LUMSEDREN-508200 format. One record per residue (C-alpha): residue number from 0; x, y, z. Coordinates in steps of 0.2 Angstrom, whole numbers. Layout:
BEGIN
NUM, X, Y, Z
...
//
This chain:
BEGIN
0, 0, 0, 0
1, 6, 18, -3
2, 13, 27, 12
3, -1, 38, 19
4, -1, 54, 29
5, -18, 51, 37
6, -11, 54, 55
7, -6, 72, 50
8, -22, 75, 42
9, -31, 68, 57
10, -22, 79, 69
11, -26, 95, 58
12, -44, 90, 58
13, -44, 87, 77
14, -36, 105, 80
15, -49, 113, 68
16, -63, 104, 77
17, -57, 109, 95
18, -55, 127, 89
19, -73, 128, 81
20, -81, 119, 96
21, -73, 131, 108
22, -79, 146, 98
23, -97, 139, 97
24, -98, 135, 115
25, -91, 153, 120
26, -104, 161, 109
27, -118, 150, 117
28, -123, 144, 99
29, -136, 130, 99
30, -133, 124, 81
31, -119, 112, 76
32, -105, 120, 66
33, -103, 117, 48
34, -90, 103, 45
35, -73, 109, 39
36, -70, 106, 20
37, -58, 91, 17
38, -40, 95, 13
39, -37, 78, 5
40, -46, 67, -8
41, -42, 49, -6
42, -41, 37, -21
43, -40, 18, -21
44, -32, 9, -35
45, -17, 0, -42
46, 1, 8, -43
47, -1, 11, -62
48, -16, 22, -58
49, -6, 33, -47
50, 8, 33, -60
51, -5, 38, -74
52, -9, 53, -64
53, 8, 60, -63
54, 8, 78, -69
55, -11, 79, -69
56, -16, 81, -51
57, -8, 99, -48
58, -21, 108, -59
59, -35, 99, -50
60, -28, 104, -33
61, -27, 122, -39
62, -44, 123, -45
63, -52, 115, -30
64, -41, 122, -16
65, -37, 104, -9
66, -20, 101, -3
67, -17, 84, -10
68, -23, 68, -17
69, -19, 53, -7
70, -17, 36, -15
71, -19, 19, -7
72, -13, 6, -19
73, -16, -13, -20
74, -14, -28, -31
75, -29, -31, -43
76, -38, -44, -33
77, -34, -36, -16
78, -40, -19, -24
79, -57, -27, -29
80, -60, -34, -12
81, -55, -18, -3
82, -68, -8, -14
83, -82, -21, -11
84, -79, -21, 8
85, -77, -2, 10
86, -93, 2, -1
87, -103, -8, 12
88, -98, 3, 26
89, -108, 17, 33
90, -95, 29, 26
91, -82, 24, 14
92, -64, 29, 18
93, -60, 33, 0
94, -68, 45, -12
95, -64, 38, -29
96, -58, 21, -35
97, -53, 11, -50
98, -62, -5, -55
99, -57, -18, -69
100, -72, -23, -79
101, -68, -42, -76
102, -69, -39, -57
103, -86, -29, -56
104, -103, -37, -54
105, -120, -31, -50
106, -118, -31, -31
107, -103, -19, -33
108, -111, -9, -46
109, -126, -6, -35
110, -114, 2, -22
111, -107, 14, -34
112, -113, 32, -36
113, -124, 34, -52
114, -116, 47, -63
115, -130, 53, -74
116, -134, 68, -64
117, -116, 73, -61
118, -114, 72, -80
119, -129, 83, -82
120, -123, 96, -70
121, -104, 96, -75
122, -102, 86, -91
123, -87, 78, -99
124, -83, 86, -115
125, -86, 74, -129
126, -95, 62, -118
127, -102, 49, -123
128, -98, 49, -142
129, -79, 48, -139
130, -81, 33, -128
131, -84, 15, -132
132, -103, 11, -131
133, -98, -7, -126
134, -88, -1, -111
135, -102, 11, -106
136, -114, -3, -107
137, -104, -14, -96
138, -104, 0, -83
139, -123, 3, -83
140, -133, -5, -69
141, -152, -2, -66
142, -152, 10, -80
143, -138, 21, -73
144, -120, 24, -78
145, -108, 19, -63
146, -91, 22, -70
147, -81, 32, -83
148, -68, 21, -93
149, -50, 28, -91
150, -38, 15, -96
151, -40, 0, -108
152, -33, -12, -121
153, -41, -21, -135
154, -37, -38, -144
155, -31, -39, -162
156, -24, -52, -173
157, -5, -53, -173
158, 2, -59, -190
159, 20, -64, -194
160, 21, -57, -212
161, 37, -66, -215
162, 28, -83, -214
163, 14, -76, -225
164, 27, -70, -238
165, 37, -87, -237
166, 21, -97, -240
167, 14, -85, -253
168, -2, -83, -242
169, -12, -66, -243
170, -16, -57, -226
171, -34, -62, -222
172, -48, -50, -224
173, -62, -61, -218
174, -64, -74, -204
175, -65, -88, -217
176, -48, -82, -224
177, -41, -83, -207
178, -45, -101, -206
179, -39, -105, -223
180, -23, -95, -220
181, -20, -105, -204
182, -21, -121, -213
183, -9, -115, -227
184, 3, -108, -214
185, 4, -125, -204
186, 19, -135, -211
187, 36, -143, -206
188, 53, -136, -211
189, 66, -147, -218
190, 75, -148, -201
191, 59, -155, -193
192, 53, -138, -185
193, 34, -137, -184
194, 26, -121, -188
195, 8, -118, -183
196, -5, -107, -192
197, -15, -102, -177
198, -12, -102, -158
199, -20, -98, -141
200, -15, -102, -123
201, -25, -116, -116
202, -33, -111, -99
203, -51, -114, -99
204, -55, -95, -97
205, -44, -90, -112
206, -51, -104, -123
207, -69, -98, -119
208, -63, -81, -124
209, -57, -87, -140
210, -74, -95, -144
211, -82, -78, -140
212, -70, -70, -153
213, -73, -82, -166
214, -92, -83, -164
215, -94, -64, -165
216, -82, -63, -180
217, -92, -77, -189
218, -109, -70, -184
219, -107, -51, -182
220, -125, -47, -185
221, -132, -59, -172
222, -136, -55, -154
223, -134, -73, -148
224, -115, -74, -153
225, -104, -79, -139
226, -107, -87, -122
227, -117, -75, -111
228, -125, -59, -118
229, -124, -42, -109
230, -142, -45, -104
231, -138, -62, -96
232, -144, -74, -109
233, -134, -90, -110
234, -131, -93, -129
235, -116, -105, -129
236, -129, -118, -135
237, -134, -107, -150
238, -128, -109, -168
239, -113, -96, -167
240, -104, -103, -152
241, -107, -121, -158
242, -100, -117, -175
243, -85, -109, -167
244, -82, -124, -156
245, -83, -135, -172
246, -70, -124, -181
247, -58, -125, -166
248, -60, -144, -165
249, -56, -145, -184
250, -41, -135, -183
251, -35, -145, -168
252, -38, -162, -177
253, -29, -155, -192
254, -13, -150, -182
255, -16, -132, -185
256, -16, -129, -167
257, -1, -135, -156
258, -5, -152, -149
259, -1, -145, -131
260, -12, -130, -133
261, -23, -136, -118
262, -8, -134, -106
263, 0, -119, -114
264, 2, -103, -104
265, 3, -86, -112
266, 22, -87, -111
267, 22, -103, -121
268, 11, -95, -135
269, 21, -79, -136
270, 37, -89, -136
271, 31, -99, -151
272, 27, -83, -160
273, 43, -74, -156
274, 53, -88, -162
275, 44, -89, -179
276, 34, -105, -175
277, 17, -97, -175
278, 9, -87, -189
279, -6, -79, -181
280, -12, -76, -163
281, -26, -66, -156
282, -22, -56, -141
283, -18, -39, -133
284, -14, -26, -146
285, 0, -19, -136
286, 10, -35, -139
287, 15, -27, -155
288, 29, -18, -146
289, 36, -34, -138
290, 35, -44, -155
291, 45, -30, -164
292, 58, -28, -150
293, 74, -36, -157
294, 81, -38, -140
295, 67, -52, -137
296, 60, -57, -153
297, 67, -65, -169
298, 52, -59, -179
299, 55, -41, -175
300, 51, -30, -190
301, 40, -43, -197
302, 26, -44, -185
303, 10, -34, -189
304, -7, -32, -181
305, -24, -32, -189
306, -42, -32, -184
307, -50, -50, -182
308, -60, -49, -198
309, -79, -52, -199
310, -87, -65, -211
311, -87, -62, -229
312, -105, -58, -229
313, -104, -44, -217
314, -109, -27, -224
315, -107, -16, -209
316, -94, -2, -206
317, -85, -9, -191
318, -67, -13, -195
319, -68, -30, -186
320, -72, -39, -170
321, -62, -35, -154
322, -65, -38, -135
323, -58, -26, -122
324, -51, -26, -105
325, -52, -9, -96
326, -51, 1, -80
327, -64, 14, -75
328, -66, 28, -62
329, -79, 25, -49
330, -86, 35, -34
331, -93, 25, -19
332, -110, 29, -15
333, -106, 31, 3
334, -92, 45, 2
335, -97, 62, 8
336, -85, 70, -5
337, -95, 66, -21
338, -93, 83, -29
339, -74, 84, -27
340, -73, 66, -33
341, -83, 69, -48
342, -72, 85, -52
343, -57, 74, -51
344, -64, 61, -63
345, -71, 74, -74
346, -53, 82, -75
347, -44, 66, -78
348, -57, 61, -92
349, -54, 76, -103
350, -45, 72, -120
351, -31, 83, -114
352, -28, 73, -98
353, -30, 56, -107
354, -17, 62, -121
355, -5, 67, -107
356, -7, 51, -98
357, -5, 41, -114
358, 11, 50, -120
359, 20, 51, -103
360, 14, 37, -92
361, 10, 23, -104
362, -8, 24, -100
363, -18, 16, -115
364, -32, 29, -118
365, -51, 25, -119
366, -56, 40, -129
367, -55, 36, -148
368, -50, 54, -152
369, -35, 53, -141
370, -30, 36, -149
371, -31, 45, -166
372, -22, 61, -161
373, -7, 65, -171
374, 5, 66, -156
375, -1, 49, -150
376, 0, 41, -168
377, 18, 48, -169
378, 23, 36, -155
379, 12, 21, -159
380, 12, 11, -175
381, -5, 4, -171
382, -14, 18, -163
383, -25, 21, -178
384, -31, 3, -177
385, -33, 4, -158
386, -44, 20, -161
387, -56, 11, -173
388, -56, -5, -162
389, -59, 4, -146
390, -74, 13, -153
391, -82, -3, -158
392, -76, -14, -143
393, -87, -26, -134
394, -85, -34, -117
395, -83, -53, -119
396, -92, -56, -103
397, -106, -47, -93
398, -101, -43, -75
399, -107, -55, -62
400, -99, -63, -46
401, -98, -80, -54
402, -89, -74, -70
403, -73, -84, -66
404, -82, -100, -62
405, -92, -97, -78
406, -76, -95, -88
407, -69, -112, -81
408, -86, -121, -84
409, -87, -115, -102
410, -69, -118, -106
411, -68, -135, -99
412, -82, -141, -110
413, -74, -132, -125
414, -58, -141, -122
415, -67, -158, -121
416, -75, -155, -138
417, -58, -149, -145
418, -50, -166, -139
419, -65, -176, -147
420, -72, -182, -130
421, -89, -174, -134
422, -97, -167, -149
423, -97, -148, -150
424, -116, -148, -148
425, -116, -159, -133
426, -102, -149, -125
427, -111, -133, -128
428, -127, -139, -121
429, -118, -146, -105
430, -110, -130, -103
431, -126, -120, -105
432, -135, -130, -91
433, -121, -126, -79
434, -120, -108, -84
435, -139, -106, -82
436, -137, -113, -64
437, -123, -101, -60
438, -134, -86, -66
439, -149, -93, -57
440, -140, -93, -41
441, -137, -74, -43
442, -154, -71, -49
443, -148, -65, -66
444, -154, -78, -78
445, -164, -70, -92
446, -168, -86, -102
//
């Protein structure tokens, strides 16, 4: 945790309280004195959030008259637990916080301050049109927005252009061409080295995420593509997911996927890619920097990144499918300093603040205009693609307490189908039954 100066602040508060109380008593006043305005605004987050605010806090302090912003920093899981516990208290010991979309659920969202009225009174310029609709949807509970996206990443398709050129395979422009290219780019070199056309790491949660990616790329115009929809309908047993599981099984049987995919970690997959043994991989767009770093990658200078393309029949204007992982500013419903907290969030959410954080503090912006800004483009080869993907990004899973359990349930059934232990349909239907039970326990099931 960051070092705190609460003791000093508390001493000052006690002195002020004693002075005010003595004055009131001497004057014979019967009404209690107005509480002194706070001198400190307290935020709860990860250390990267404190770093992302470097150079941005001072203008806020000058405008509000506060003396400082105090930070309490934790690891991701500890941070989530801290916010859940403290938002259940009569009064929260923090004024603003940061939540990761994978960690939030309806229980927590209900304890966060609705921001609609704050936006009406003191709007964020460019809101909501400059923010991802998918991100905002994930932060909406009971019809009210509960957070403002501040830091995020999107997935994209990493491609080894050297392998494409070597095998005379065009860069895919449709999801069908992705599958064809993956087959064409799977081969064995004369020295016995095996090259794989497509890859993923094999944890159940990640495999289920890959099925969501493929299902939504194959069926972009359907609202039942994926595993669980944003309105809590279980759809893994619908046509899109079953078709995606079927493709995954076919690619595995044909040797396009590494035979040890089920046990591969993210390090295993990136090592395959960086050593030139993997042609395509869907993952965090920022891996482009690592893959083109000659100090760590043998494919540096030959790795590119594109959007995971939609089916050939798609006629919309989105560049491709992407899922997103993002952090958001939130205000606990039980802080007495909501106005000051909102002003901090509003200040940090401007295009100028996001650009500063992106340029100086390695903070991936969530505003499309910032990603497309000439200064940001100048330092990032993929910023323009990130801007397009961020604008259209969707959250893979809706928020709920059993999300991690659901990922394991779905992923284990998908892995069984991939290995031929079940048919894709049987695996999908078995997963659906278990997922519906998880949502039913939380009173969220909408089927």
